[in-house]
N, C-alpha and C positions, 0 to 999 in steps of 0.2 A: 682545398689544394688539387682534390683530383678533377673536380669541375674545370679549374684552370688548365690542367694538362690535357684534358679531352677536348676541351675547345681548341687548343692549339695544335694538338694533333689531327682532329677530325674535322672541325667546322670552319676553322677560318678560311681555307682554300674555297670553299663552297660558297661564301659571300660575295667573292668577285666585285668588289666595291672599292677598288684602287689601293689595296692593302701595301703593293710595293712600292707607293709614293713615300719620298723621305718624310713627308709631314703628317703622314698617317699614325695615329698613335692609338693602342689598344689599353684600356683602363680596366684592371681587375679589381672588383669591389665583392667584397662580403656580403650577405644577407641580413647583418646585423652591424651597428656602429660601436658595439662593446668590444673593448680590447683591453687586456690585462697590463700592457704596457704603458708607461707613462708617456706623455707627449700630447701635441696638439696636431689637428688636422690641416694637411696642406691644403691650400687653395687649389682648385681644378686648373686654373691657367697656370699656376705656378707648376704644378707636376707636368704640364704639358710642356712648357718651356724648357724645364730641365730635361724632360724626356729627348726633345730636338738636339740639345747640345750634349747629353751623355750617352744616350741610348735608354734610358730608363729612369724613373721617377718615384720616389716613396710617397704613399698616401699619409703617413704618420711622421710627423716630426719628431726627432729625439729631443731629449732635454738638452739644455743649452752647454753641457758638459760632455755629452756622448756623441762621438762621430757614426754615421753610417758604416765608416769602414772598421772592419775587424781584424785581428791578428790571426791569420789562416792557421798557425800551429796550435794555437789554443783553442779556437772555432772548433776544429776539426775533432776535438776529442769530446765535444757534447754528447752527453749520455742523460736520457730523461727517465725517472722512474715513474713519475705521474703528472697528470696535470688536470686541473680543476676537477679532482674526483675522480678521472679515470687512472687506474693503474693495473698493475701486474700483466699477465700475458694477454689481456685483451689489449692494453695500450702499447705494453714494449714491443718492442721489434727484435729481430734476430741479430741485428748489428751491435757489435761492440760499441760502436760511436757512429759519429756522423761521417767521419773519414772513411770508415767501413760501408756506410751507404754510397756515398760518393764513387769508392772503388767498384762496387757493384752497379751502379749506374754507368760506369765507363768515364767518369768525369774526373780522374785523379789528376790528368794533366790540366783540366781547366781550372781547378781549385788548389790543389796543393802546389802547383809550381809557382805559384805568386804570394808575396808576403802578407798581402792586404787584399780583401775581398769586400764588397758591400753587402749589407743586410738591411732589407725594408722588412720592419715588424708591423703586424696588426692586420696583414692580410689584403693591403690595398696598395697596389703599384701600377705604375704604366710602363709599358715597352714601346719601343718603336717597332711598328707591325712588321717591316719590311725584314727584321732581324730574325723573326720566328720560323719562316720555313727551314733556314739553314740549321735549326737546332733541333729539327724533327728527331732525329736519331735518338737524342739524349731525352727529350719529351716523351717518346713511346715508353722508354724504359720507367720513368718516372710514373708516369700514368698508371703502368702495370702494377708498379709497387705501392701505390696509393690505395688500389683494389681491395686490399685486404680486410679493411673495416672503416668504420667511421671514428674520428677522434683517436688517431693513433700517432706514434712516435714518428713514423715515416713522413707525416704531414709538417711536423716541426722542423724535421731536416728540409724538407721542401722550401718552406719558409724562409729559411736560412739561404736557400740556393737560388731561387728564383732570378733575381737581379744580377747575380754574380755570373748566372749563365750567360747574359746578354751584355755585359759590361766589358770595357777593353782594361786590359792589364794596365796598372799605372806604371807610367816611365819613371826612370831612375830618380829625377830631381822631385817628381811628386811623392814618391816612398820616402825619400829624405825628409821633405817638408812633414809629412805625416809624423815621422820618428822624431822630428825637433820638437813638434808641439804636443806630444803624447806626454802626460804625467803619470798615468797607471794605465794598465791592462786588466779588465775584469778576468778573473779566473775561476768562476763560479756560476752555477746555473742560475738564470737562463739567458745571461748576456755573455757568455763565453766569448772572450777574445775582443770584446768591445773596447775601443779607444776612449780615454777621458782626458779631458784637460780643462783649463779653466773657461775658455769660450767656445763658442759652437764652432765645429768644423764638419756639420752634416751639410750634405748637398739639399737643396730645397727647390 
């Protein structure tokens, strides 16, 4: 996640290859296809088309019951004590939860003022490139936060923040539609706030 923030903050504008065009998309990909979340990989053309329409696209499709959208009041309370063998002071951050990290990044108005935000799991996602320069103020803060160490809690906070930073808030009828089709909201780690129903409502 630090590499993603560093690229968007320092390297993007140096490329000068038409990134301001609306059809230009940046895809962020991990150096491994291993992910601990369930789901299937999205086709690249599907990610591209989704990104042109919404400004972002997920590389990992969630399962057929879980939405990419999460209920912000619950998601914001995420706190992780360990991850894949990393635990204790090395892994855990100084923040009480994700909301506290958002506050420190200056993102409270971006995240906490909307009921639902999208989350792409797996560290693979796409962004409409022209949107990135306008977020540089937050990206610099995120980059600095992720410099503490490798595999840290802040990285999991960032994973749940990337596409929300570049997404448009849902309009009232979209919020109502999500509420009407949601049967359950997950309240435990590490899908805190995820919306579930019988059929898929993820964006692909």
